[in-house]
N, CA, C, O and the ligand as a Tripos MOL2 file, in Angstrom:
@<TRIPOS>MOLECULE
protein
  305   303    77     0     0
PROTEIN
NO_CHARGES

@<TRIPOS>ATOM
      1 N         -10.6960  -14.9740    1.3820 N.3       1 MET1
      2 CA         -9.8370  -13.9320    1.9420 C.3       1 MET1
      3 C         -10.5230  -12.5830    1.7850 C.2       1 MET1
      4 O         -10.9260  -12.2040    0.6860 O.2       1 MET1
      5 N         -10.6500  -11.8750    2.8740 N.am      2 ALA2
      6 CA        -11.3070  -10.5780    2.8260 C.3       2 ALA2
      7 C         -10.5790   -9.6170    3.7420 C.2       2 ALA2
      8 O         -10.1340   -9.9770    4.8320 O.2       2 ALA2
      9 N         -10.4690   -8.3840    3.2720 N.am      3 ASN3
     10 CA         -9.9550   -7.3400    4.1380 C.3       3 ASN3
     11 C         -11.1190   -6.6490    4.8310 C.2       3 ASN3
     12 O         -12.0650   -6.1970    4.1850 O.2       3 ASN3
     13 N         -11.0380   -6.5770    6.1190 N.am      4 ILE4
     14 CA        -12.1090   -5.9660    6.8940 C.3       4 ILE4
     15 C         -11.5580   -4.7320    7.5810 C.2       4 ILE4
     16 O         -10.6450   -4.8020    8.4020 O.2       4 ILE4
     17 N         -12.1420   -3.6000    7.2190 N.am      5 GLN5
     18 CA        -11.6770   -2.3510    7.8040 C.3       5 GLN5
     19 C         -12.2660   -2.1900    9.2000 C.2       5 GLN5
     20 O         -13.4750   -2.3180    9.3950 O.2       5 GLN5
     21 N         -11.4140   -1.9140   10.1460 N.am      6 MET6
     22 CA        -11.8910   -1.7360   11.5100 C.3       6 MET6
     23 C         -12.3600   -0.3070   11.7340 C.2       6 MET6
     24 O         -12.1010    0.5900   10.9320 O.2       6 MET6
     25 N         -13.0400   -0.1280   12.8240 N.am      7 GLU7
     26 CA        -13.6140    1.1650   13.1670 C.3       7 GLU7
     27 C         -12.6590    1.9170   14.0850 C.2       7 GLU7
     28 O         -12.2410    1.4010   15.1210 O.2       7 GLU7
     29 N         -12.3230    3.1350   13.6940 N.am      8 VAL8
     30 CA        -11.4390    3.9530   14.5180 C.3       8 VAL8
     31 C         -12.2390    4.5540   15.6660 C.2       8 VAL8
     32 O         -13.3080    5.1310   15.4630 O.2       8 VAL8
     33 N         -11.7110    4.4110   16.8520 N.am      9 ILE9
     34 CA        -12.4000    4.9120   18.0400 C.3       9 ILE9
     35 C         -11.4390    5.7770   18.8500 C.2       9 ILE9
     36 O         -10.2240    5.6830   18.6760 O.2       9 ILE9
     37 N         -11.9640    6.6020   19.7160 N.am     10 PRO10
     38 CA        -11.0860    7.3440   20.6260 C.3      10 PRO10
     39 C         -10.3820    6.3750   21.5760 C.2      10 PRO10
     40 O         -10.8270    5.2440   21.7730 O.2      10 PRO10
     41 N          -9.2970    6.8320   22.1500 N.am     11 GLU11
     42 CA         -8.5870    5.9740   23.0960 C.3      11 GLU11
     43 C          -9.5290    5.5850   24.2310 C.2      11 GLU11
     44 O         -10.1260    6.4500   24.8720 O.2      11 GLU11
     45 N          -9.6590    4.2800   24.4760 N.am     12 PRO12
     46 CA        -10.5890    3.8550   25.5370 C.3      12 PRO12
     47 C         -10.0720    4.2720   26.9080 C.2      12 PRO12
     48 O          -8.8660    4.3630   27.1380 O.2      12 PRO12
     49 N         -11.0020    4.5170   27.7980 N.am     13 ASP13
     50 CA        -10.6080    4.7590   29.1780 C.3      13 ASP13
     51 C          -9.9560    3.5160   29.7390 C.2      13 ASP13
     52 O         -10.3400    2.3930   29.4140 O.2      13 ASP13
     53 N          -8.9770    3.7260   30.5760 N.am     14 LYS14
     54 CA         -8.2690    2.5900   31.1660 C.3      14 LYS14
     55 C          -9.2570    1.6820   31.8980 C.2      14 LYS14
     56 O         -10.1110    2.1470   32.6520 O.2      14 LYS14
     57 N          -9.1200    0.3920   31.6610 N.am     15 GLY15
     58 CA         -9.9510   -0.5730   32.3600 C.3      15 GLY15
     59 C         -11.2610   -0.8800   31.6760 C.2      15 GLY15
     60 O         -12.0030   -1.7500   32.1330 O.2      15 GLY15
     61 N         -11.5720   -0.1740   30.5700 N.am     16 THR16
     62 CA        -12.8510   -0.4180   29.9150 C.3      16 THR16
     63 C         -12.7270   -1.3530   28.7200 C.2      16 THR16
     64 O         -13.7240   -1.8920   28.2400 O.2      16 THR16
     65 N         -11.5080   -1.5420   28.2430 N.am     17 ALA17
     66 CA        -11.3280   -2.4240   27.0900 C.3      17 ALA17
     67 C          -9.9260   -3.0040   27.1260 C.2      17 ALA17
     68 O          -9.0150   -2.4290   27.7220 O.2      17 ALA17
     69 N          -9.7670   -4.1480   26.4800 N.am     18 SER18
     70 CA         -8.4520   -4.7360   26.3400 C.3      18 SER18
     71 C          -7.7910   -4.1560   25.1060 C.2      18 SER18
     72 O          -8.2770   -4.3500   23.9920 O.2      18 SER18
     73 N          -6.6900   -3.4480   25.2910 N.am     19 VAL19
     74 CA         -6.0080   -2.8040   24.1740 C.3      19 VAL19
     75 C          -4.7290   -3.5640   23.8630 C.2      19 VAL19
     76 O          -3.8800   -3.7660   24.7310 O.2      19 VAL19
     77 N          -4.6090   -3.9770   22.6180 N.am     20 LEU20
     78 CA         -3.3820   -4.6190   22.1650 C.3      20 LEU20
     79 C          -2.4890   -3.5580   21.5420 C.2      20 LEU20
     80 O          -2.8610   -2.9220   20.5560 O.2      20 LEU20
     81 N          -1.3350   -3.3750   22.1100 N.am     21 VAL21
     82 CA         -0.3880   -2.3880   21.6150 C.3      21 VAL21
     83 C           0.7860   -3.1310   20.9860 C.2      21 VAL21
     84 O           1.3560   -4.0270   21.6080 O.2      21 VAL21
     85 N           1.1490   -2.7680   19.7630 N.am     22 PRO22
     86 CA          2.2420   -3.4830   19.0950 C.3      22 PRO22
     87 C           3.5820   -3.2270   19.7640 C.2      22 PRO22
     88 O           3.8110   -2.1720   20.3550 O.2      22 PRO22
     89 N           4.4420   -4.1920   19.6610 N.am     23 SER23
     90 CA          5.7920   -3.9840   20.1460 C.3      23 SER23
     91 C           6.5040   -2.9960   19.2290 C.2      23 SER23
     92 O           6.1030   -2.8000   18.0820 O.2      23 SER23
     93 N           7.5450   -2.3860   19.7370 N.am     24 SER24
     94 CA          8.2770   -1.4170   18.9310 C.3      24 SER24
     95 C           9.0000   -2.1350   17.7970 C.2      24 SER24
     96 O           9.1990   -3.3490   17.8430 O.2      24 SER24
     97 N           9.3830   -1.3850   16.7970 N.am     25 GLY25
     98 CA         10.1060   -1.9710   15.6810 C.3      25 GLY25
     99 C           9.2400   -2.2780   14.4870 C.2      25 GLY25
    100 O           9.7210   -2.8700   13.5210 O.2      25 GLY25
    101 N           7.9470   -1.8870   14.5190 N.am     26 GLY26
    102 CA          7.0760   -2.1030   13.3810 C.3      26 GLY26
    103 C           7.5780   -1.3400   12.1730 C.2      26 GLY26
    104 O           8.5740   -0.6330   12.3270 O.2      26 GLY26
    105 N           6.9980   -1.4080   10.9940 N.am     27 PRO27
    106 CA          5.7480   -2.1160   10.7740 C.3      27 PRO27
    107 C           5.9160   -3.6290   10.7040 C.2      27 PRO27
    108 O           6.9080   -4.1600   10.2030 O.2      27 PRO27
    109 N           4.9270   -4.2710   11.2170 N.am     28 GLN28
    110 CA          4.8990   -5.7300   11.1900 C.3      28 GLN28
    111 C           3.4660   -6.1590   11.4600 C.2      28 GLN28
    112 O           2.6660   -5.4160   12.0290 O.2      28 GLN28
    113 N           3.1730   -7.3570   11.0430 N.am     29 ILE29
    114 CA          1.8570   -7.8890   11.3610 C.3      29 ILE29
    115 C           1.8550   -8.2860   12.8290 C.2      29 ILE29
    116 O           2.7000   -9.0600   13.2790 O.2      29 ILE29
    117 N           0.9190   -7.7590   13.5460 N.am     30 MET30
    118 CA          0.8950   -8.0170   14.9780 C.3      30 MET30
    119 C           0.5790   -9.4720   15.2890 C.2      30 MET30
    120 O           1.2170  -10.0960   16.1370 O.2      30 MET30
    121 N          -0.3940   -9.9860   14.6030 N.am     31 LEU31
    122 CA         -0.9140  -11.2900   14.9680 C.3      31 LEU31
    123 C          -1.2650  -12.0670   13.7060 C.2      31 LEU31
    124 O          -1.6410  -11.4830   12.6890 O.2      31 LEU31
    125 N          -1.1420  -13.3430   13.7800 N.am     32 ARG32
    126 CA         -1.5790  -14.1790   12.6700 C.3      32 ARG32
    127 C          -2.4070  -15.3330   13.2100 C.2      32 ARG32
    128 O          -2.0830  -15.9340   14.2330 O.2      32 ARG32
    129 N          -3.4670  -15.6190   12.5060 N.am     33 GLY33
    130 CA         -4.2790  -16.7550   12.8790 C.3      33 GLY33
    131 C          -4.3580  -17.7200   11.7160 C.2      33 GLY33
    132 O          -3.4980  -17.7130   10.8350 O.2      33 GLY33
    133 N          -5.3790  -18.5420   11.7110 N.am     34 ASP34
    134 CA         -5.5130  -19.5150   10.6240 C.3      34 ASP34
    135 C          -6.8570  -19.3780    9.9140 C.2      34 ASP34
    136 O          -7.3450  -20.3290    9.3020 O.2      34 ASP34
    137 N          -7.4420  -18.2070    9.9990 N.am     35 GLY35
    138 CA         -8.7160  -17.9730    9.3270 C.3      35 GLY35
    139 C          -8.5390  -17.3270    7.9700 C.2      35 GLY35
    140 O          -7.4540  -17.3720    7.3900 O.2      35 GLY35
    141 N          -9.5980  -16.7270    7.4650 N.am     36 ASP36
    142 CA         -9.5980  -16.2150    6.1000 C.3      36 ASP36
    143 C          -9.6180  -14.6950    6.0010 C.2      36 ASP36
    144 O          -9.4910  -14.1550    4.9020 O.2      36 ASP36
    145 N          -9.7710  -14.0100    7.0890 N.am     37 ASP37
    146 CA         -9.9580  -12.5710    7.0330 C.3      37 ASP37
    147 C          -8.7330  -11.8200    7.5540 C.2      37 ASP37
    148 O          -7.9990  -12.3160    8.4080 O.2      37 ASP37
    149 N          -8.5320  -10.6200    7.0230 N.am     38 THR38
    150 CA         -7.4700   -9.7450    7.4960 C.3      38 THR38
    151 C          -8.0910   -8.4390    7.9710 C.2      38 THR38
    152 O          -8.8310   -7.7910    7.2310 O.2      38 THR38
    153 N          -7.7960   -8.0670    9.1690 N.am     39 TYR39
    154 CA         -8.3010   -6.7980    9.6960 C.3      39 TYR39
    155 C          -7.2930   -5.7050    9.4240 C.2      39 TYR39
    156 O          -6.1000   -5.8560    9.6880 O.2      39 TYR39
    157 N          -7.7910   -4.5960    8.8900 N.am     40 ILE40
    158 CA         -6.9090   -3.4830    8.5640 C.3      40 ILE40
    159 C          -7.3250   -2.2470    9.3430 C.2      40 ILE40
    160 O          -8.4850   -2.0860    9.7210 O.2      40 ILE40
    161 N          -6.3450   -1.3790    9.5720 N.am     41 CYS41
    162 CA         -6.5870   -0.1370   10.2970 C.3      41 CYS41
    163 C          -7.6140    0.7120    9.5610 C.2      41 CYS41
    164 O          -7.5140    0.9000    8.3480 O.2      41 CYS41
    165 N          -8.5990    1.2240   10.2880 N.am     42 GLY42
    166 CA         -9.6310    2.0520    9.6860 C.3      42 GLY42
    167 C          -9.1350    3.4300    9.3000 C.2      42 GLY42
    168 O          -9.8320    4.1740    8.6090 O.2      42 GLY42
    169 N          -7.9440    3.7710    9.7380 N.am     43 CYS43
    170 CA         -7.3910    5.0980    9.4410 C.3      43 CYS43
    171 C          -6.4130    5.0380    8.2760 C.2      43 CYS43
    172 O          -6.5610    5.7780    7.3030 O.2      43 CYS43
    173 N          -5.4050    4.1540    8.3680 N.am     44 CYS44
    174 CA         -4.3410    4.1760    7.3650 C.3      44 CYS44
    175 C          -4.3260    2.9350    6.4850 C.2      44 CYS44
    176 O          -3.5890    2.8980    5.5000 O.2      44 CYS44
    177 N          -5.1170    1.9220    6.8100 N.am     45 GLY45
    178 CA         -5.2090    0.7420    5.9710 C.3      45 GLY45
    179 C          -4.1240   -0.2880    6.1910 C.2      45 GLY45
    180 O          -4.0320   -1.2560    5.4360 O.2      45 GLY45
    181 N          -3.3070   -0.1040    7.1980 N.am     46 GLU46
    182 CA         -2.2630   -1.0750    7.5010 C.3      46 GLU46
    183 C          -2.8980   -2.3750    7.9950 C.2      46 GLU46
    184 O          -3.8880   -2.3530    8.7260 O.2      46 GLU46
    185 N          -2.3220   -3.4980    7.5910 N.am     47 SER47
    186 CA         -2.8080   -4.7850    8.0910 C.3      47 SER47
    187 C          -2.3960   -4.9450    9.5520 C.2      47 SER47
    188 O          -1.2210   -4.8120    9.8910 O.2      47 SER47
    189 N          -3.3390   -5.2200   10.3810 N.am     48 ILE48
    190 CA         -3.0530   -5.3540   11.8040 C.3      48 ILE48
    191 C          -3.1840   -6.7960   12.2590 C.2      48 ILE48
    192 O          -2.4050   -7.2670   13.0870 O.2      48 ILE48
    193 N          -4.1600   -7.4870   11.7220 N.am     49 TYR49
    194 CA         -4.3760   -8.8560   12.1640 C.3      49 TYR49
    195 C          -4.7080   -9.6800   10.9330 C.2      49 TYR49
    196 O          -5.7660   -9.5030   10.3300 O.2      49 TYR49
    197 N          -3.8040  -10.5820   10.5560 N.am     50 GLU50
    198 CA         -3.9940  -11.3780    9.3460 C.3      50 GLU50
    199 C          -4.5680  -12.7420    9.6660 C.2      50 GLU50
    200 O          -4.3180  -13.3210   10.7230 O.2      50 GLU50
    201 N          -5.3440  -13.2320    8.7170 N.am     51 ASN51
    202 CA         -5.8220  -14.6120    8.7600 C.3      51 ASN51
    203 C          -6.5690  -14.9370   10.0490 C.2      51 ASN51
    204 O          -6.3560  -15.9680   10.6860 O.2      51 ASN51
    205 N          -7.4360  -14.0260   10.3940 N.am     52 VAL52
    206 CA         -8.2360  -14.2500   11.5990 C.3      52 VAL52
    207 C          -9.5450  -14.9260   11.2160 C.2      52 VAL52
    208 O         -10.0760  -14.7140   10.1260 O.2      52 VAL52
    209 N         -10.0440  -15.7260   12.1130 N.am     53 GLN53
    210 CA        -11.3620  -16.3010   11.9010 C.3      53 GLN53
    211 C         -12.4060  -15.3110   12.3870 C.2      53 GLN53
    212 O         -12.3000  -14.7500   13.4780 O.2      53 GLN53
    213 N         -13.4060  -15.1130   11.5590 N.am     54 ARG54
    214 CA        -14.4360  -14.1470   11.9220 C.3      54 ARG54
    215 C         -15.0870  -14.5600   13.2470 C.2      54 ARG54
    216 O         -15.4290  -15.7240   13.4560 O.2      54 ARG54
    217 N         -15.2430  -13.5930   14.1160 N.am     55 GLY55
    218 CA        -15.8250  -13.8950   15.4160 C.3      55 GLY55
    219 C         -14.7930  -14.2650   16.4600 C.2      55 GLY55
    220 O         -15.1160  -14.4460   17.6340 O.2      55 GLY55
    221 N         -13.5350  -14.3770   16.0170 N.am     56 GLN56
    222 CA        -12.4780  -14.7720   16.9470 C.3      56 GLN56
    223 C         -12.1150  -13.6180   17.8840 C.2      56 GLN56
    224 O         -11.7470  -13.8260   19.0400 O.2      56 GLN56
    225 N         -12.2300  -12.4070   17.3590 N.am     57 ILE57
    226 CA        -11.8710  -11.2380   18.1530 C.3      57 ILE57
    227 C         -13.1340  -10.6420   18.7620 C.2      57 ILE57
    228 O         -14.0440  -10.2200   18.0480 O.2      57 ILE57
    229 N         -13.1750  -10.6150   20.0480 N.am     58 VAL58
    230 CA        -14.3270  -10.0450   20.7370 C.3      58 VAL58
    231 C         -13.8300   -9.0780   21.7980 C.2      58 VAL58
    232 O         -13.0030   -9.4190   22.6430 O.2      58 VAL58
    233 N         -14.3490   -7.8830   21.7310 N.am     59 ASN59
    234 CA        -14.0510   -6.9060   22.7780 C.3      59 ASN59
    235 C         -12.5610   -6.6250   22.9120 C.2      59 ASN59
    236 O         -12.0200   -6.5250   24.0140 O.2      59 ASN59
    237 N         -11.9190   -6.5010   21.7600 N.am     60 LEU60
    238 CA        -10.5090   -6.1330   21.7680 C.3      60 LEU60
    239 C         -10.3120   -4.8400   20.9860 C.2      60 LEU60
    240 O         -10.9770   -4.6040   19.9780 O.2      60 LEU60
    241 N          -9.4050   -4.0190   21.4560 N.am     61 VAL61
    242 CA         -9.0550   -2.7840   20.7480 C.3      61 VAL61
    243 C          -7.5950   -2.8970   20.3210 C.2      61 VAL61
    244 O          -6.7330   -3.2950   21.1040 O.2      61 VAL61
    245 N          -7.3370   -2.5390   19.0700 N.am     62 PHE62
    246 CA         -5.9790   -2.6070   18.5390 C.3      62 PHE62
    247 C          -5.4390   -1.2000   18.3350 C.2      62 PHE62
    248 O          -6.0980   -0.3500   17.7360 O.2      62 PHE62
    249 N          -4.2590   -0.9720   18.8280 N.am     63 LYS63
    250 CA         -3.5940    0.2810   18.5360 C.3      63 LYS63
    251 C          -2.7040    0.0750   17.3260 C.2      63 LYS63
    252 O          -1.8160   -0.7770   17.3390 O.2      63 LYS63
    253 N          -2.9420    0.8600   16.2710 N.am     64 CYS64
    254 CA         -2.1930    0.7090   15.0280 C.3      64 CYS64
    255 C          -0.7380    1.1210   15.2340 C.2      64 CYS64
    256 O          -0.4550    2.1860   15.7820 O.2      64 CYS64
    257 N           0.1820    0.2610   14.7870 N.am     65 PHE65
    258 CA          1.6010    0.5820   14.9360 C.3      65 PHE65
    259 C           2.0260    1.6720   13.9710 C.2      65 PHE65
    260 O           3.0410    2.3340   14.1860 O.2      65 PHE65
    261 N           1.2540    1.8630   12.9070 N.am     66 ASN66
    262 CA          1.6430    2.8120   11.8750 C.3      66 ASN66
    263 C           1.1960    4.2320   12.1920 C.2      66 ASN66
    264 O           1.9940    5.1660   12.1040 O.2      66 ASN66
    265 N          -0.0580    4.4020   12.5550 N.am     67 CYS67
    266 CA         -0.5960    5.7470   12.7460 C.3      67 CYS67
    267 C          -1.0350    6.0180   14.1750 C.2      67 CYS67
    268 O          -1.3490    7.1580   14.5180 O.2      67 CYS67
    269 N          -1.0620    4.9870   15.0130 N.am     68 GLY68
    270 CA         -1.3960    5.1920   16.4110 C.3      68 GLY68
    271 C          -2.8820    5.2550   16.7070 C.2      68 GLY68
    272 O          -3.2860    5.5320   17.8360 O.2      68 GLY68
    273 N          -3.7060    4.9940   15.6790 N.am     69 SER69
    274 CA         -5.1480    5.0180   15.9040 C.3      69 SER69
    275 C          -5.5950    3.8090   16.7020 C.2      69 SER69
    276 O          -4.9860    2.7410   16.6280 O.2      69 SER69
    277 N          -6.6530    3.9820   17.4610 N.am     70 PHE70
    278 CA         -7.2680    2.8580   18.1530 C.3      70 PHE70
    279 C          -8.3880    2.3210   17.2810 C.2      70 PHE70
    280 O          -9.2440    3.0700   16.8110 O.2      70 PHE70
    281 N          -8.3680    1.0140   17.0750 N.am     71 ASN71
    282 CA         -9.3360    0.3690   16.2020 C.3      71 ASN71
    283 C         -10.0780   -0.7210   16.9420 C.2      71 ASN71
    284 O          -9.5180   -1.4120   17.7940 O.2      71 ASN71
    285 N         -11.3530   -0.8650   16.6000 N.am     72 ARG72
    286 CA        -12.0720   -2.0210   17.1030 C.3      72 ARG72
    287 C         -12.8060   -2.6760   15.9440 C.2      72 ARG72
    288 O         -13.0870   -2.0530   14.9200 O.2      72 ARG72
    289 N         -13.1050   -3.9450   16.1420 N.am     73 VAL73
    290 CA        -13.8060   -4.6850   15.1140 C.3      73 VAL73
    291 C         -15.2720   -4.3040   15.1550 C.2      73 VAL73
    292 O         -15.9020   -4.2900   16.2120 O.2      73 VAL73
    293 N         -15.8010   -3.9950   13.9830 N.am     74 ARG74
    294 CA        -17.2040   -3.6110   13.9190 C.3      74 ARG74
    295 C         -18.0990   -4.7720   14.3250 C.2      74 ARG74
    296 O         -17.7890   -5.9360   14.0760 O.2      74 ARG74
    297 N         -19.1860   -4.4380   14.9400 N.am     75 GLY75
    298 CA        -20.2140   -5.4290   15.1910 C.3      75 GLY75
    299 C         -19.9610   -6.3280   16.3830 C.2      75 GLY75
    300 O         -20.6360   -7.3420   16.5530 O.2      75 GLY75
    301 N         -18.9950   -5.9650   17.2090 N.am     76 THR76
    302 CA        -18.7840   -6.7660   18.4060 C.3      76 THR76
    303 C         -19.2290   -5.9860   19.6270 C.2      76 THR76
    304 O         -19.1340   -6.4860   20.7480 O.2      76 THR76
    305 ZN         -3.2660    2.9750   11.1640 Zn       77 ZN77
@<TRIPOS>BOND
     1     1     2 1
     2     2     3 1
     3     3     4 2
     4     3     5 am
     5     5     6 1
     6     6     7 1
     7     7     8 2
     8     7     9 am
     9     9    10 1
    10    10    11 1
    11    11    12 2
    12    11    13 am
    13    13    14 1
    14    14    15 1
    15    15    16 2
    16    15    17 am
    17    17    18 1
    18    18    19 1
    19    19    20 2
    20    19    21 am
    21    21    22 1
    22    22    23 1
    23    23    24 2
    24    23    25 am
    25    25    26 1
    26    26    27 1
    27    27    28 2
    28    27    29 am
    29    29    30 1
    30    30    31 1
    31    31    32 2
    32    31    33 am
    33    33    34 1
    34    34    35 1
    35    35    36 2
    36    35    37 am
    37    37    38 1
    38    38    39 1
    39    39    40 2
    40    39    41 am
    41    41    42 1
    42    42    43 1
    43    43    44 2
    44    43    45 am
    45    45    46 1
    46    46    47 1
    47    47    48 2
    48    47    49 am
    49    49    50 1
    50    50    51 1
    51    51    52 2
    52    51    53 am
    53    53    54 1
    54    54    55 1
    55    55    56 2
    56    55    57 am
    57    57    58 1
    58    58    59 1
    59    59    60 2
    60    59    61 am
    61    61    62 1
    62    62    63 1
    63    63    64 2
    64    63    65 am
    65    65    66 1
    66    66    67 1
    67    67    68 2
    68    67    69 am
    69    69    70 1
    70    70    71 1
    71    71    72 2
    72    71    73 am
    73    73    74 1
    74    74    75 1
    75    75    76 2
    76    75    77 am
    77    77    78 1
    78    78    79 1
    79    79    80 2
    80    79    81 am
    81    81    82 1
    82    82    83 1
    83    83    84 2
    84    83    85 am
    85    85    86 1
    86    86    87 1
    87    87    88 2
    88    87    89 am
    89    89    90 1
    90    90    91 1
    91    91    92 2
    92    91    93 am
    93    93    94 1
    94    94    95 1
    95    95    96 2
    96    95    97 am
    97    97    98 1
    98    98    99 1
    99    99   100 2
   100    99   101 am
   101   101   102 1
   102   102   103 1
   103   103   104 2
   104   103   105 am
   105   105   106 1
   106   106   107 1
   107   107   108 2
   108   107   109 am
   109   109   110 1
   110   110   111 1
   111   111   112 2
   112   111   113 am
   113   113   114 1
   114   114   115 1
   115   115   116 2
   116   115   117 am
   117   117   118 1
   118   118   119 1
   119   119   120 2
   120   119   121 am
   121   121   122 1
   122   122   123 1
   123   123   124 2
   124   123   125 am
   125   125   126 1
   126   126   127 1
   127   127   128 2
   128   127   129 am
   129   129   130 1
   130   130   131 1
   131   131   132 2
   132   131   133 am
   133   133   134 1
   134   134   135 1
   135   135   136 2
   136   135   137 am
   137   137   138 1
   138   138   139 1
   139   139   140 2
   140   139   141 am
   141   141   142 1
   142   142   143 1
   143   143   144 2
   144   143   145 am
   145   145   146 1
   146   146   147 1
   147   147   148 2
   148   147   149 am
   149   149   150 1
   150   150   151 1
   151   151   152 2
   152   151   153 am
   153   153   154 1
   154   154   155 1
   155   155   156 2
   156   155   157 am
   157   157   158 1
   158   158   159 1
   159   159   160 2
   160   159   161 am
   161   161   162 1
   162   162   163 1
   163   163   164 2
   164   163   165 am
   165   165   166 1
   166   166   167 1
   167   167   168 2
   168   167   169 am
   169   169   170 1
   170   170   171 1
   171   171   172 2
   172   171   173 am
   173   173   174 1
   174   174   175 1
   175   175   176 2
   176   175   177 am
   177   177   178 1
   178   178   179 1
   179   179   180 2
   180   179   181 am
   181   181   182 1
   182   182   183 1
   183   183   184 2
   184   183   185 am
   185   185   186 1
   186   186   187 1
   187   187   188 2
   188   187   189 am
   189   189   190 1
   190   190   191 1
   191   191   192 2
   192   191   193 am
   193   193   194 1
   194   194   195 1
   195   195   196 2
   196   195   197 am
   197   197   198 1
   198   198   199 1
   199   199   200 2
   200   199   201 am
   201   201   202 1
   202   202   203 1
   203   203   204 2
   204   203   205 am
   205   205   206 1
   206   206   207 1
   207   207   208 2
   208   207   209 am
   209   209   210 1
   210   210   211 1
   211   211   212 2
   212   211   213 am
   213   213   214 1
   214   214   215 1
   215   215   216 2
   216   215   217 am
   217   217   218 1
   218   218   219 1
   219   219   220 2
   220   219   221 am
   221   221   222 1
   222   222   223 1
   223   223   224 2
   224   223   225 am
   225   225   226 1
   226   226   227 1
   227   227   228 2
   228   227   229 am
   229   229   230 1
   230   230   231 1
   231   231   232 2
   232   231   233 am
   233   233   234 1
   234   234   235 1
   235   235   236 2
   236   235   237 am
   237   237   238 1
   238   238   239 1
   239   239   240 2
   240   239   241 am
   241   241   242 1
   242   242   243 1
   243   243   244 2
   244   243   245 am
   245   245   246 1
   246   246   247 1
   247   247   248 2
   248   247   249 am
   249   249   250 1
   250   250   251 1
   251   251   252 2
   252   251   253 am
   253   253   254 1
   254   254   255 1
   255   255   256 2
   256   255   257 am
   257   257   258 1
   258   258   259 1
   259   259   260 2
   260   259   261 am
   261   261   262 1
   262   262   263 1
   263   263   264 2
   264   263   265 am
   265   265   266 1
   266   266   267 1
   267   267   268 2
   268   267   269 am
   269   269   270 1
   270   270   271 1
   271   271   272 2
   272   271   273 am
   273   273   274 1
   274   274   275 1
   275   275   276 2
   276   275   277 am
   277   277   278 1
   278   278   279 1
   279   279   280 2
   280   279   281 am
   281   281   282 1
   282   282   283 1
   283   283   284 2
   284   283   285 am
   285   285   286 1
   286   286   287 1
   287   287   288 2
   288   287   289 am
   289   289   290 1
   290   290   291 1
   291   291   292 2
   292   291   293 am
   293   293   294 1
   294   294   295 1
   295   295   296 2
   296   295   297 am
   297   297   298 1
   298   298   299 1
   299   299   300 2
   300   299   301 am
   301   301   302 1
   302   302   303 1
   303   303   304 2
@<TRIPOS>SUBSTRUCTURE
     1 MET1         2 RESIDUE 1 A MET
     2 ALA2         6 RESIDUE 1 A ALA
     3 ASN3        10 RESIDUE 1 A ASN
     4 ILE4        14 RESIDUE 1 A ILE
     5 GLN5        18 RESIDUE 1 A GLN
     6 MET6        22 RESIDUE 1 A MET
     7 GLU7        26 RESIDUE 1 A GLU
     8 VAL8        30 RESIDUE 1 A VAL
     9 ILE9        34 RESIDUE 1 A ILE
    10 PRO10       38 RESIDUE 1 A PRO
    11 GLU11       42 RESIDUE 1 A GLU
    12 PRO12       46 RESIDUE 1 A PRO
    13 ASP13       50 RESIDUE 1 A ASP
    14 LYS14       54 RESIDUE 1 A LYS
    15 GLY15       58 RESIDUE 1 A GLY
    16 THR16       62 RESIDUE 1 A THR
    17 ALA17       66 RESIDUE 1 A ALA
    18 SER18       70 RESIDUE 1 A SER
    19 VAL19       74 RESIDUE 1 A VAL
    20 LEU20       78 RESIDUE 1 A LEU
    21 VAL21       82 RESIDUE 1 A VAL
    22 PRO22       86 RESIDUE 1 A PRO
    23 SER23       90 RESIDUE 1 A SER
    24 SER24       94 RESIDUE 1 A SER
    25 GLY25       98 RESIDUE 1 A GLY
    26 GLY26      102 RESIDUE 1 A GLY
    27 PRO27      106 RESIDUE 1 A PRO
    28 GLN28      110 RESIDUE 1 A GLN
    29 ILE29      114 RESIDUE 1 A ILE
    30 MET30      118 RESIDUE 1 A MET
    31 LEU31      122 RESIDUE 1 A LEU
    32 ARG32      126 RESIDUE 1 A ARG
    33 GLY33      130 RESIDUE 1 A GLY
    34 ASP34      134 RESIDUE 1 A ASP
    35 GLY35      138 RESIDUE 1 A GLY
    36 ASP36      142 RESIDUE 1 A ASP
    37 ASP37      146 RESIDUE 1 A ASP
    38 THR38      150 RESIDUE 1 A THR
    39 TYR39      154 RESIDUE 1 A TYR
    40 ILE40      158 RESIDUE 1 A ILE
    41 CYS41      162 RESIDUE 1 A CYS
    42 GLY42      166 RESIDUE 1 A GLY
    43 CYS43      170 RESIDUE 1 A CYS
    44 CYS44      174 RESIDUE 1 A CYS
    45 GLY45      178 RESIDUE 1 A GLY
    46 GLU46      182 RESIDUE 1 A GLU
    47 SER47      186 RESIDUE 1 A SER
    48 ILE48      190 RESIDUE 1 A ILE
    49 TYR49      194 RESIDUE 1 A TYR
    50 GLU50      198 RESIDUE 1 A GLU
    51 ASN51      202 RESIDUE 1 A ASN
    52 VAL52      206 RESIDUE 1 A VAL
    53 GLN53      210 RESIDUE 1 A GLN
    54 ARG54      214 RESIDUE 1 A ARG
    55 GLY55      218 RESIDUE 1 A GLY
    56 GLN56      222 RESIDUE 1 A GLN
    57 ILE57      226 RESIDUE 1 A ILE
    58 VAL58      230 RESIDUE 1 A VAL
    59 ASN59      234 RESIDUE 1 A ASN
    60 LEU60      238 RESIDUE 1 A LEU
    61 VAL61      242 RESIDUE 1 A VAL
    62 PHE62      246 RESIDUE 1 A PHE
    63 LYS63      250 RESIDUE 1 A LYS
    64 CYS64      254 RESIDUE 1 A CYS
    65 PHE65      258 RESIDUE 1 A PHE
    66 ASN66      262 RESIDUE 1 A ASN
    67 CYS67      266 RESIDUE 1 A CYS
    68 GLY68      270 RESIDUE 1 A GLY
    69 SER69      274 RESIDUE 1 A SER
    70 PHE70      278 RESIDUE 1 A PHE
    71 ASN71      282 RESIDUE 1 A ASN
    72 ARG72      286 RESIDUE 1 A ARG
    73 VAL73      290 RESIDUE 1 A VAL
    74 ARG74      294 RESIDUE 1 A ARG
    75 GLY75      298 RESIDUE 1 A GLY
    76 THR76      302 RESIDUE 1 A THR
    77 ZN77       305 GROUP 0 **** ****
């Protein structure tokens, strides 16, 4: 189990990236998988994606439900 801090990026231009925006009513874990890693917001440290398998997320941007930052996984 490892917490992986994501990289905060500016809001992507429309059409350049797939942005996952949380539903209203947070805080909540947006997504759960069956892997060993948890991705956390690079700005506020909130857990955004739990139990993900490394390499499972490619070319996705997450909008943090807590602080509104846009995050991407490093190295993709
Ligand atoms: Zn955040």
